[in-house]
C-alpha positions in Angstrom: -10.5 43.0 -61.7 -10.9 39.5 -60.5 -10.3 38.8 -56.8 -9.0 35.4 -56.0 -11.0 33.6 -53.3 -9.2 33.6 -50.0 -8.2 30.1 -48.8 -8.1 29.5 -45.1 -5.7 26.8 -43.7 -7.9 24.6 -41.7 -5.1 24.2 -39.2 -4.6 27.9 -38.7 -7.9 29.4 -39.7 -10.8 30.6 -37.6 -11.6 28.9 -34.4 -13.8 25.9 -34.4 -17.5 26.8 -34.5 -18.3 24.8 -31.4 -15.6 26.6 -29.5 -16.7 30.0 -30.8 -20.3 29.4 -29.9 -19.4 27.8 -26.6 -16.4 29.5 -25.0 -16.5 27.3 -22.0 -16.1 24.1 -24.1 -12.3 24.4 -24.4 -11.9 25.1 -20.7 -14.1 22.1 -19.8 -12.2 19.9 -22.2 -8.8 21.1 -20.8 -10.0 20.5 -17.3 -11.2 17.0 -18.1 -7.9 16.2 -19.8 -6.0 17.5 -16.8 -8.0 15.3 -14.5 -7.4 12.3 -16.7 -3.7 13.1 -16.8 -3.4 13.4 -13.1 -1.2 10.5 -11.9 -2.5 8.0 -9.5 -1.3 8.1 -5.9 1.5 5.8 -5.0 1.0 3.4 -2.1 3.3 5.6 0.0 1.1 8.6 -0.8 -2.0 6.6 0.0 -0.5 5.8 3.4 0.1 9.5 4.1 3.6 9.8 2.9 6.6 9.8 5.2 4.6 11.5 7.9 2.1 8.7 7.8 4.9 6.2 8.4 6.0 8.2 11.4 2.5 8.4 12.8 2.2 4.6 12.7 5.2 4.3 15.0 4.0 6.9 17.6 1.6 4.7 19.5 4.3 2.0 19.9 6.8 4.5 21.2 4.3 6.1 23.5 3.4 2.6 24.9 7.0 1.7 25.7 7.8 5.1 27.3 4.6 5.2 29.3 5.0 1.5 30.4 8.6 2.1 31.7 7.5 5.3 33.5 4.0 4.6 34.8 3.2 0.9 34.3 1.0 -1.2 32.0 -2.4 0.4 32.4 -1.3 4.0 31.8 0.8 2.7 28.8 -2.3 1.1 27.3 -4.3 4.3 27.7 -1.5 6.4 26.3 -1.1 4.2 23.2 -4.8 4.2 22.4 -5.0 8.0 23.1 -2.0 8.7 20.7 -3.5 6.5 18.0 -6.9 8.3 18.4 -5.2 11.7 18.3 -3.4 10.8 15.1 -6.7 9.8 13.5 -8.3 13.0 14.5 -5.3 15.1 13.3 -5.3 13.5 9.9 -9.0 13.9 9.6 -8.7 17.6 10.5 -6.0 18.1 7.9 -8.0 16.2 5.3 -5.3 13.6 4.9 -5.9 9.9 4.2 -7.4 8.5 7.4 -7.6 4.8 6.5 -4.1 4.0 7.6 -4.7 5.9 10.8 -8.0 4.1 11.5 -6.3 0.7 10.7 -3.5 1.6 13.1 -6.1 2.6 15.8 -7.8 -0.7 15.4 -4.5 -2.6 15.6 -3.4 -0.6 18.7 -6.8 -1.3 20.4 -6.5 -5.1 19.8 -2.9 -5.1 20.9 -3.8 -3.2 24.0 -6.6 -5.6 24.8 -4.2 -8.5 24.6 -1.6 -6.8 26.8 -4.3 -6.0 29.3 -5.6 -9.7 29.3 -2.1 -11.1 29.6 -1.0 -8.5 32.2 2.3 -8.1 30.4 3.7 -5.2 28.3 5.1 -7.6 25.8 1.6 -8.9 25.2 1.1 -5.7 23.2 3.1 -7.3 20.4 1.6 -10.7 20.5 -1.0 -10.2 17.8 1.6 -8.9 15.4 3.9 -11.8 16.0 1.3 -14.5 15.2 -0.5 -12.6 12.5 2.8 -12.5 10.5 3.2 -16.3 10.9 -0.3 -16.8 9.6 0.4 -14.5 6.6 3.6 -16.3 5.8 1.8 -19.6 5.8 -1.1 -18.3 3.7 1.2 -16.6 1.1 3.4 -19.7 0.8 0.4 -22.0 0.3 -0.9 -19.7 -2.5 2.4 -20.3 -4.4 2.1 -24.0 -3.9 -1.4 -24.1 -5.3 -0.2 -21.9 -8.2 -2.3 -18.9 -7.2 0.3 -16.5 -5.9 -1.4 -13.9 -3.7 0.8 -11.0 -4.7 -0.7 -11.3 -8.2 -4.3 -11.8 -6.9 -4.1 -8.7 -4.8 -2.3 -6.7 -7.4 -4.9 -7.6 -10.0 -7.8 -6.8 -7.6 -6.3 -3.4 -6.8 -5.6 -2.4 -10.4 -8.6 -3.9 -12.0 -6.6 -6.2 -14.2 -8.2 -9.4 -12.8 -6.5 -12.8 -13.1 -5.7 -12.9 -16.8 -2.0 -13.2 -15.9 -2.6 -16.8 -14.6 -2.5 -18.0 -18.2 0.9 -16.4 -18.8 3.6 -18.6 -17.2 6.3 -15.8 -17.1 3.8 -13.5 -15.3 3.0 -16.2 -12.8 6.7 -16.8 -12.2 7.1 -13.1 -11.5 4.3 -13.1 -9.1 5.7 -16.3 -7.4 8.9 -14.4 -6.8 7.0 -11.4 -5.4 4.8 -13.6 -3.2 7.8 -15.5 -1.8 9.5 -12.2 -1.1 6.5 -11.3 1.1 6.7 -14.7 2.7 10.3 -13.9 3.6 9.3 -10.6 5.2 6.5 -12.2 7.2 8.7 -15.1 8.3 11.6 -12.8 9.3 9.3 -10.6 11.4 7.9 -13.7 13.1 11.3 -15.1 13.8 12.9 -11.9 15.2 9.8 -10.7 17.1 9.2 -14.2 18.6 12.8 -14.5 19.8 12.7 -11.0 21.4 9.3 -11.9 23.0 10.7 -15.1 24.5 13.8 -13.2 25.7 11.5 -10.7 27.4 13.2 -7.7 25.7 10.2 -5.5 25.3 12.2 -2.4 24.4 14.1 -4.2 21.6 10.8 -5.7 20.5 9.3 -2.3 20.0 12.3 -1.1 18.0 12.1 -4.2 15.8 8.4 -3.7 15.3 9.0 -0.3 13.9 12.1 -1.1 11.9 10.6 -4.2 10.3 7.2 -2.6 9.7 6.6 -0.4 6.7 10.3 0.0 5.8 10.8 -3.7 5.3 7.4 -4.1 3.6 8.2 -1.1 1.3 11.3 -3.0 0.1 9.2 -6.1 -0.6 6.6 -4.0 -2.4 9.2 -2.9 -5.0 9.4 -6.6 -6.0 5.6 -6.7 -6.3 5.7 -3.6 -8.4 8.3 -5.1 -10.7 6.2 -8.2 -11.1 3.0 -6.2 -11.8 4.7 -4.0 -14.4 6.4 -6.9 -16.1 3.1 -8.8 -16.3 1.2 -5.8 -17.5 3.7 -5.3 -20.4 3.4 -8.9 -21.4 -0.4 -9.0 -21.3 -0.6 -5.6 -23.1 1.7 -6.9 -25.9 -0.3 -10.1 -26.1 -3.5 -8.2 -26.4 -2.0 -6.1 -29.2 -1.1 -9.3 -31.1 2.6 -8.8 -30.7 3.1 -12.1 -28.9 0.9 -14.8 -27.5 0.3 -14.9 -23.8 2.2 -17.8 -22.2 5.3 -17.5 -24.4 8.6 -16.9 -22.7 
C-alpha cells in the first residue's frame, strides 16, 4: 500500500523555524510594531492637554487677584510662586514640563518688568511688544518668499524646505503664515489698547482668551498647509505629478 506524501500548506503549516526556536521573537516583533504604530502626540498633547492650557493661565489670574488685594510686590511673588508650583506639579506627575518651564520663564520676565515699571500693567508689557515683533517677522518672511510657517513646520517634522520649489505648497504656507500674522497683530492691537486705557483686569482676560485658544485656531491653518504640501510632495516623489505643478 502506497502512502501519498503529506503536503503542508505553507500558509497554515508548522510555525516558522525561527519562531519555534526563539519563542520571544514574535513577541519582540509585535512589540516593535506596536511602538512604530503608536501615533505621535498632537501639539495640544505636547502642551499637556487641556489641563496644560489651564495651568498657563493660573499665574496671570493669581497676579491679578493678588494685586487687587495686596498690591504689586505680593502679586509678583504670587505669580512666580504659582508658576513654580505648576512646574513642580507637572514634574511630579511625569507630565510634559517644557510648557510649564517656558511659562515660568515668561512669568519671571513679566514680573521683572512690572517691578521695574512699578505698575501692574507692566506685567503684560513684554507680551504686547513681543507679539508686534512676531507679526513683523512673520510678515517679512512672506515678502521674501520664505514663509515661516513652512520653515518651522519643516523643521519640526523633518521634511526640510523641499516645499519651497512647489508653488502651491508655498502659497499654502503663505496663507498659514499670514494667519499667524493676523493673530499676533490682533493681540498687539487689543492688548496695547487696554494697556493705554489702564484696564489691567480686562488686559488679563484678553491675555488668556487670546492666548492658546486663538493660537490653536491659527494652528489648524498651519496643519492644513502642512498636510496639503506633504501630499503634493509625496505624490511628486512617487512620480504621479511633478513638484511645482498646480
